[in-house]
Biopython code that builds the backbone (N, CA, C, O; Angstrom):
import numpy as np
from Bio.PDB.StructureBuilder import StructureBuilder

atoms = [
    (1, "MET", "N", (193.490, 137.511, 7.222)),
    (1, "MET", "CA", (192.544, 136.179, 6.970)),
    (1, "MET", "C", (192.675, 135.267, 7.879)),
    (1, "MET", "O", (193.631, 134.503, 8.013)),
    (2, "PRO", "N", (191.668, 135.336, 8.550)),
    (2, "PRO", "CA", (191.676, 134.455, 9.415)),
    (2, "PRO", "C", (192.558, 132.871, 9.267)),
    (2, "PRO", "O", (192.902, 132.447, 8.164)),
    (3, "VAL", "N", (192.873, 132.019, 10.744)),
    (3, "VAL", "CA", (193.035, 130.623, 10.100)),
    (3, "VAL", "C", (192.727, 129.701, 10.267)),
    (3, "VAL", "O", (193.162, 129.112, 11.257)),
    (4, "LEU", "N", (191.789, 129.057, 9.376)),
    (4, "LEU", "CA", (191.453, 127.714, 9.471)),
    (4, "LEU", "C", (192.214, 127.309, 10.568)),
    (4, "LEU", "O", (193.347, 127.760, 10.740)),
    (5, "GLN", "N", (191.489, 126.166, 11.644)),
    (5, "GLN", "CA", (192.092, 125.049, 12.854)),
    (5, "GLN", "C", (191.267, 123.966, 12.565)),
    (5, "GLN", "O", (190.043, 123.939, 12.689)),
    (6, "THR", "N", (192.145, 122.892, 12.093)),
    (6, "THR", "CA", (191.395, 121.796, 11.606)),
    (6, "THR", "C", (191.368, 120.574, 13.402)),
    (6, "THR", "O", (192.364, 120.193, 14.017)),
    (7, "PRO", "N", (190.333, 120.370, 13.645)),
    (7, "PRO", "CA", (189.846, 119.565, 14.765)),
    (7, "PRO", "C", (191.096, 118.910, 15.224)),
    (7, "PRO", "O", (191.978, 118.847, 14.367)),
    (8, "ASN", "N", (191.472, 118.205, 16.860)),
    (8, "ASN", "CA", (192.926, 117.320, 17.051)),
    (8, "ASN", "C", (191.809, 115.871, 17.123)),
    (8, "ASN", "O", (192.599, 114.978, 17.429)),
    (9, "SER", "N", (190.581, 115.294, 17.014)),
    (9, "SER", "CA", (190.523, 114.210, 16.191)),
    (9, "SER", "C", (188.990, 114.245, 15.600)),
    (9, "SER", "O", (188.469, 115.357, 15.683)),
    (10, "PHE", "N", (188.227, 113.267, 15.047)),
    (10, "PHE", "CA", (186.980, 113.288, 14.575)),
    (10, "PHE", "C", (186.603, 113.517, 15.358)),
    (10, "PHE", "O", (187.150, 113.503, 16.461)),
    (11, "SER", "N", (185.372, 113.862, 15.070)),
    (11, "SER", "CA", (184.177, 112.862, 15.929)),
    (11, "SER", "C", (183.754, 111.369, 15.588)),
    (11, "SER", "O", (184.298, 110.412, 15.038)),
    (12, "ASN", "N", (182.503, 111.633, 16.188)),
    (12, "ASN", "CA", (181.286, 109.996, 16.229)),
    (12, "ASN", "C", (181.556, 109.114, 14.738)),
    (12, "ASN", "O", (181.998, 108.108, 14.184)),
    (13, "LEU", "N", (180.760, 110.668, 14.616)),
    (13, "LEU", "CA", (179.869, 110.592, 13.239)),
    (13, "LEU", "C", (181.226, 110.450, 11.711)),
    (13, "LEU", "O", (181.525, 109.549, 10.928)),
    (14, "GLN", "N", (181.624, 111.649, 11.899)),
    (14, "GLN", "CA", (183.034, 111.388, 11.174)),
    (14, "GLN", "C", (183.688, 110.112, 10.988)),
    (14, "GLN", "O", (183.511, 109.607, 9.879)),
    (15, "LYS", "N", (184.473, 109.406, 11.891)),
    (15, "LYS", "CA", (184.851, 108.261, 12.138)),
    (15, "LYS", "C", (184.128, 106.863, 10.936)),
    (15, "LYS", "O", (184.694, 106.153, 10.105)),
    (16, "GLU", "N", (182.620, 106.965, 11.389)),
    (16, "GLU", "CA", (181.780, 106.120, 11.360)),
    (16, "GLU", "C", (181.963, 106.262, 9.624)),
    (16, "GLU", "O", (182.472, 105.295, 9.057)),
    (17, "LEU", "N", (181.678, 107.086, 9.051)),
    (17, "LEU", "CA", (181.514, 107.713, 7.434)),
    (17, "LEU", "C", (182.887, 107.135, 7.037)),
    (17, "LEU", "O", (183.040, 106.171, 6.286)),
    (18, "LEU", "N", (183.950, 107.904, 7.686)),
    (18, "LEU", "CA", (185.307, 107.290, 6.973)),
    (18, "LEU", "C", (185.385, 105.782, 6.982)),
    (18, "LEU", "O", (186.096, 105.196, 6.166)),
    (19, "LYS", "N", (184.470, 104.965, 8.140)),
    (19, "LYS", "CA", (184.733, 103.778, 7.277)),
    (19, "LYS", "C", (184.367, 102.960, 6.001)),
    (19, "LYS", "O", (184.817, 102.053, 5.302)),
    (20, "LEU", "N", (183.192, 103.875, 6.103)),
    (20, "LEU", "CA", (182.523, 103.779, 3.983)),
    (20, "LEU", "C", (183.894, 104.331, 2.837)),
    (20, "LEU", "O", (183.837, 103.936, 1.673)),
    (21, "TYR", "N", (184.666, 104.929, 3.128)),
    (21, "TYR", "CA", (185.579, 105.355, 2.469)),
    (21, "TYR", "C", (185.854, 104.368, 2.388)),
    (21, "TYR", "O", (185.682, 104.001, 1.226)),
    (22, "ALA", "N", (186.438, 103.188, 3.338)),
    (22, "ALA", "CA", (187.634, 102.435, 2.740)),
    (22, "ALA", "C", (186.337, 101.273, 1.322)),
    (22, "ALA", "O", (187.093, 100.680, 0.553)),
    (23, "VAL", "N", (185.629, 101.127, 1.163)),
    (23, "VAL", "CA", (184.889, 100.244, 0.099)),
    (23, "VAL", "C", (184.359, 101.492, -0.345)),
    (23, "VAL", "O", (184.207, 102.620, 0.124)),
    (24, "ASN", "N", (184.116, 100.854, -1.485)),
    (24, "ASN", "CA", (183.740, 101.535, -2.932)),
    (24, "ASN", "C", (182.809, 101.490, -3.397)),
    (24, "ASN", "O", (182.477, 100.604, -4.184)),
    (25, "VAL", "N", (181.683, 103.021, -2.824)),
    (25, "VAL", "CA", (180.259, 102.292, -2.835)),
    (25, "VAL", "C", (179.961, 103.879, -3.919)),
    (25, "VAL", "O", (180.276, 105.065, -4.020)),
    (26, "SER", "N", (178.955, 102.563, -4.671)),
    (26, "SER", "CA", (178.930, 103.339, -6.170)),
    (26, "SER", "C", (177.760, 104.575, -5.499)),
    (26, "SER", "O", (177.280, 105.060, -4.474)),
    (27, "ASP", "N", (177.779, 104.601, -7.127)),
    (27, "ASP", "CA", (176.585, 106.822, -6.992)),
    (27, "ASP", "C", (175.976, 105.725, -6.418)),
    (27, "ASP", "O", (176.701, 104.833, -5.979)),
    (28, "GLU", "N", (175.099, 105.652, -6.362)),
    (28, "GLU", "CA", (173.753, 105.462, -6.957)),
    (28, "GLU", "C", (173.408, 104.752, -5.129)),
    (28, "GLU", "O", (172.536, 105.343, -4.493)),
    (29, "ASP", "N", (174.007, 103.743, -4.561)),
    (29, "ASP", "CA", (174.363, 103.841, -2.795)),
    (29, "ASP", "C", (174.657, 104.926, -2.476)),
    (29, "ASP", "O", (173.965, 105.430, -1.592)),
    (30, "LEU", "N", (175.488, 105.515, -2.898)),
    (30, "LEU", "CA", (175.667, 106.795, -2.383)),
    (30, "LEU", "C", (174.489, 108.262, -1.898)),
    (30, "LEU", "O", (174.117, 108.804, -0.858)),
    (31, "LEU", "N", (174.324, 108.365, -2.953)),
    (31, "LEU", "CA", (172.915, 109.076, -3.197)),
    (31, "LEU", "C", (171.729, 108.437, -2.223)),
    (31, "LEU", "O", (171.260, 109.200, -1.379)),
    (32, "ILE", "N", (171.409, 107.588, -2.268)),
    (32, "ILE", "CA", (170.719, 106.409, -0.550)),
    (32, "ILE", "C", (171.528, 106.817, 0.480)),
    (32, "ILE", "O", (170.972, 107.085, 1.545)),
    (33, "ILE", "N", (172.616, 106.913, 0.403)),
    (33, "ILE", "CA", (172.601, 106.963, 1.947)),
    (33, "ILE", "C", (173.069, 108.631, 2.177)),
    (33, "ILE", "O", (173.241, 109.018, 3.332)),
    (34, "ARG", "N", (173.239, 109.477, 1.151)),
    (34, "ARG", "CA", (172.846, 111.010, 1.766)),
    (34, "ARG", "C", (171.195, 110.657, 2.191)),
    (34, "ARG", "O", (170.825, 110.315, 3.315)),
    (35, "SER", "N", (170.579, 110.784, 1.336)),
    (35, "SER", "CA", (169.111, 110.349, 1.457)),
    (35, "SER", "C", (168.665, 109.879, 3.163)),
    (35, "SER", "O", (167.957, 110.608, 3.859)),
    (36, "MET", "N", (169.006, 109.066, 3.457)),
    (36, "MET", "CA", (168.854, 108.238, 4.528)),
    (36, "MET", "C", (169.249, 109.630, 5.517)),
    (36, "MET", "O", (168.318, 110.336, 5.902)),
    (37, "ILE", "N", (170.421, 109.914, 5.832)),
    (37, "ILE", "CA", (170.636, 110.382, 6.634)),
    (37, "ILE", "C", (170.141, 112.249, 6.884)),
    (37, "ILE", "O", (170.160, 113.198, 7.668)),
    (38, "GLY", "N", (169.880, 111.948, 6.016)),
    (38, "GLY", "CA", (168.694, 114.119, 5.648)),
    (38, "GLY", "C", (167.121, 113.631, 5.998)),
    (38, "GLY", "O", (166.397, 114.461, 6.549)),
    (39, "ASN", "N", (166.747, 112.710, 5.783)),
    (39, "ASN", "CA", (165.556, 111.969, 6.422)),
    (39, "ASN", "C", (165.797, 111.547, 7.880)),
    (39, "ASN", "O", (164.756, 111.474, 8.534)),
    (40, "TYR", "N", (167.009, 111.232, 8.585)),
    (40, "TYR", "CA", (166.940, 111.112, 9.837)),
    (40, "TYR", "C", (166.996, 112.138, 11.067)),
    (40, "TYR", "O", (166.729, 112.133, 12.269)),
    (41, "PHE", "N", (167.651, 113.306, 9.785)),
    (41, "PHE", "CA", (168.316, 114.552, 10.845)),
    (41, "PHE", "C", (166.154, 115.351, 10.644)),
    (41, "PHE", "O", (165.679, 116.077, 11.517)),
    (42, "ALA", "N", (165.316, 114.911, 9.314)),
    (42, "ALA", "CA", (164.824, 115.508, 9.387)),
    (42, "ALA", "C", (163.673, 115.181, 9.729)),
    (42, "ALA", "O", (162.773, 116.002, 9.551)),
    (43, "GLU", "N", (163.315, 113.643, 10.430)),
    (43, "GLU", "CA", (162.885, 113.299, 11.337)),
    (43, "GLU", "C", (162.788, 113.666, 12.973)),
    (43, "GLU", "O", (161.815, 113.882, 13.696)),
    (44, "LYS", "N", (164.650, 113.635, 13.305)),
    (44, "LYS", "CA", (164.995, 114.042, 14.250)),
    (44, "LYS", "C", (164.030, 115.246, 14.245)),
    (44, "LYS", "O", (162.926, 115.037, 14.747)),
    (45, "ALA", "N", (164.225, 116.196, 13.865)),
    (45, "ALA", "CA", (163.603, 117.561, 13.791)),
    (45, "ALA", "C", (162.061, 117.987, 13.727)),
    (45, "ALA", "O", (161.421, 118.849, 14.330)),
    (46, "THR", "N", (161.685, 116.945, 12.662)),
    (46, "THR", "CA", (159.918, 116.816, 13.387)),
    (46, "THR", "C", (159.415, 116.554, 14.412)),
    (46, "THR", "O", (158.462, 117.178, 14.876)),
    (47, "THR", "N", (160.135, 115.287, 15.110)),
    (47, "THR", "CA", (160.009, 114.611, 16.526)),
    (47, "THR", "C", (159.878, 116.094, 17.496)),
    (47, "THR", "O", (158.888, 116.388, 18.166)),
    (48, "SER", "N", (161.379, 117.074, 17.351)),
    (48, "SER", "CA", (161.925, 117.779, 18.380)),
    (48, "SER", "C", (160.727, 118.533, 18.607)),
    (48, "SER", "O", (160.103, 118.700, 19.655)),
    (49, "LEU", "N", (160.387, 119.202, 16.791)),
    (49, "LEU", "CA", (158.840, 120.290, 17.309)),
    (49, "LEU", "C", (157.779, 119.816, 17.664)),
    (49, "LEU", "O", (157.066, 120.622, 18.262)),
    (50, "ASN", "N", (157.302, 118.640, 17.517)),
    (50, "ASN", "CA", (155.544, 118.086, 17.755)),
    (50, "ASN", "C", (156.250, 118.218, 19.436)),
    (50, "ASN", "O", (155.927, 119.185, 20.126)),
    (51, "ASN", "N", (156.955, 117.445, 19.830)),
    (51, "ASN", "CA", (157.244, 117.541, 21.928)),
    (51, "ASN", "C", (157.434, 119.116, 22.034)),
    (51, "ASN", "O", (156.808, 119.455, 23.038)),
    (52, "PHE", "N", (157.835, 119.873, 21.631)),
    (52, "PHE", "CA", (157.796, 121.576, 21.673)),
    (52, "PHE", "C", (156.137, 121.588, 21.847)),
    (52, "PHE", "O", (155.356, 121.673, 22.796)),
    (53, "LEU", "N", (156.050, 121.470, 20.583)),
    (53, "LEU", "CA", (154.324, 121.936, 20.818)),
    (53, "LEU", "C", (153.473, 121.449, 21.425)),
    (53, "LEU", "O", (152.399, 122.018, 21.623)),
    (54, "THR", "N", (153.880, 119.805, 22.034)),
    (54, "THR", "CA", (153.053, 119.331, 22.775)),
    (54, "THR", "C", (153.328, 119.590, 24.367)),
    (54, "THR", "O", (152.423, 119.317, 25.156)),
    (55, "ASP", "N", (154.519, 120.092, 24.825)),
    (55, "ASP", "CA", (154.766, 120.936, 25.960)),
    (55, "ASP", "C", (154.603, 121.886, 26.384)),
    (55, "ASP", "O", (154.839, 122.319, 27.512)),
    (56, "LYS", "N", (153.885, 122.623, 24.937)),
    (56, "LYS", "CA", (154.018, 123.985, 25.869)),
    (56, "LYS", "C", (152.209, 124.445, 25.589)),
    (56, "LYS", "O", (151.817, 125.612, 25.595)),
    (57, "ASN", "N", (151.170, 123.040, 25.322)),
    (57, "ASN", "CA", (149.680, 122.885, 24.607)),
    (57, "ASN", "C", (149.708, 124.212, 23.188)),
    (57, "ASN", "O", (148.958, 125.183, 23.096)),
    (58, "ILE", "N", (150.283, 124.002, 22.698)),
    (58, "ILE", "CA", (150.124, 124.868, 21.885)),
    (58, "ILE", "C", (149.440, 123.907, 20.226)),
    (58, "ILE", "O", (149.994, 123.089, 19.492)),
    (59, "SER", "N", (148.433, 124.353, 20.207)),
    (59, "SER", "CA", (147.715, 123.094, 18.923)),
    (59, "SER", "C", (148.062, 123.366, 17.383)),
    (59, "SER", "O", (148.692, 124.329, 16.944)),
    (60, "THR", "N", (147.531, 122.344, 16.692)),
    (60, "THR", "CA", (148.228, 122.481, 15.630)),
    (60, "THR", "C", (147.607, 123.128, 14.204)),
    (60, "THR", "O", (148.141, 123.139, 13.095)),
    (61, "SER", "N", (146.307, 123.661, 14.605)),
    (61, "SER", "CA", (145.495, 125.091, 14.139)),
    (61, "SER", "C", (146.780, 126.729, 13.947)),
    (61, "SER", "O", (147.190, 127.445, 13.033)),
    (62, "GLU", "N", (146.972, 126.592, 15.622)),
    (62, "GLU", "CA", (147.758, 127.763, 16.031)),
    (62, "GLU", "C", (149.668, 127.343, 15.673)),
    (62, "GLU", "O", (150.234, 128.346, 15.240)),
    (63, "TYR", "N", (150.252, 126.580, 15.748)),
    (63, "TYR", "CA", (151.121, 126.433, 15.226)),
    (63, "TYR", "C", (150.995, 126.824, 12.575)),
    (63, "TYR", "O", (151.815, 127.184, 11.730)),
    (64, "ASN", "N", (149.840, 126.510, 12.554)),
    (64, "ASN", "CA", (149.548, 126.323, 10.693)),
    (64, "ASN", "C", (149.695, 127.815, 10.987)),
    (64, "ASN", "O", (150.757, 128.349, 10.669)),
    (65, "ASN", "N", (148.614, 128.630, 11.635)),
    (65, "ASN", "CA", (149.148, 129.681, 11.053)),
    (65, "ASN", "C", (150.253, 130.691, 11.607)),
    (65, "ASN", "O", (150.361, 131.785, 11.054)),
    (66, "TRP", "N", (151.025, 130.378, 12.618)),
    (66, "TRP", "CA", (152.224, 130.880, 12.464)),
    (66, "TRP", "C", (153.364, 130.692, 11.238)),
    (66, "TRP", "O", (154.164, 131.615, 11.087)),
    (67, "GLU", "N", (153.464, 129.373, 10.255)),
    (67, "GLU", "CA", (153.713, 129.240, 9.256)),
    (67, "GLU", "C", (153.158, 130.149, 8.458)),
    (67, "GLU", "O", (153.789, 130.844, 7.662)),
    (68, "ASN", "N", (152.131, 130.175, 8.614)),
    (68, "ASN", "CA", (151.879, 131.515, 7.208)),
    (68, "ASN", "C", (151.584, 132.750, 7.782)),
    (68, "ASN", "O", (151.084, 133.496, 6.941)),
    (69, "GLU", "N", (151.672, 133.146, 8.637)),
    (69, "GLU", "CA", (151.783, 134.426, 8.595)),
    (69, "GLU", "C", (152.991, 135.366, 8.648)),
    (69, "GLU", "O", (154.038, 135.258, 9.286)),
    (70, "HIS", "N", (152.488, 136.487, 7.659)),
    (70, "HIS", "CA", (154.236, 137.368, 7.552)),
    (70, "HIS", "C", (154.191, 138.472, 8.587)),
    (70, "HIS", "O", (153.375, 139.387, 8.700)),
    (71, "SER", "N", (155.108, 138.218, 9.215)),
    (71, "SER", "CA", (155.099, 139.272, 10.159)),
    (71, "SER", "C", (156.393, 140.518, 9.431)),
    (71, "SER", "O", (156.344, 141.629, 9.960)),
    (72, "ARG", "N", (157.041, 140.408, 8.747)),
    (72, "ARG", "CA", (157.501, 141.810, 8.314)),
    (72, "ARG", "C", (157.020, 143.054, 7.818)),
    (72, "ARG", "O", (156.293, 143.443, 6.904)),
    (73, "LYS", "N", (157.740, 143.578, 8.827)),
    (73, "LYS", "CA", (156.992, 145.285, 8.175)),
    (73, "LYS", "C", (156.935, 145.288, 6.601)),
    (73, "LYS", "O", (157.616, 144.561, 5.879)),
    (74, "SER", "N", (155.995, 146.240, 6.174)),
    (74, "SER", "CA", (156.556, 146.612, 5.292)),
    (74, "SER", "C", (157.527, 148.075, 4.366)),
    (74, "SER", "O", (157.160, 149.246, 4.464)),
    (75, "SER", "N", (158.172, 147.842, 3.928)),
    (75, "SER", "CA", (159.224, 149.471, 3.518)),
    (75, "SER", "C", (159.122, 150.972, 3.433)),
    (75, "SER", "O", (159.847, 151.966, 3.437)),
    (76, "ASN", "N", (157.590, 150.560, 3.337)),
    (76, "ASN", "CA", (157.147, 152.073, 3.194)),
    (76, "ASN", "C", (157.181, 153.090, 4.362)),
    (76, "ASN", "O", (156.821, 154.253, 4.179)),
]
sb = StructureBuilder()
sb.init_structure("model")
sb.init_model(0)
sb.init_chain("A")
sb.init_seg("    ")
for serial, (resi, resn, name, xyz) in enumerate(atoms, 1):
    if name == "N":
        sb.init_residue(resn, " ", resi, " ")
    sb.init_atom(name, np.array(xyz, "f"), 0.0, 1.0, " ", f" {name:<3s}", serial, name[0])
structure = sb.get_structure()
């Protein structure tokens, strides 16, 4: 059985989140904070994808076609 190793120090994000643990945050606030974090990373991913599409000169319609493409082979 593999042994999990714990990091020697916390990341900057972990340190910041630990500061919240010192304050009793309501369940409602916790849900809002979780949503904000999710939205932040979703926006970051969207921006990254948009930059990639622009850099590679890929049109929106071409990307939409890829999104709807079914490229798996049939098991027959």
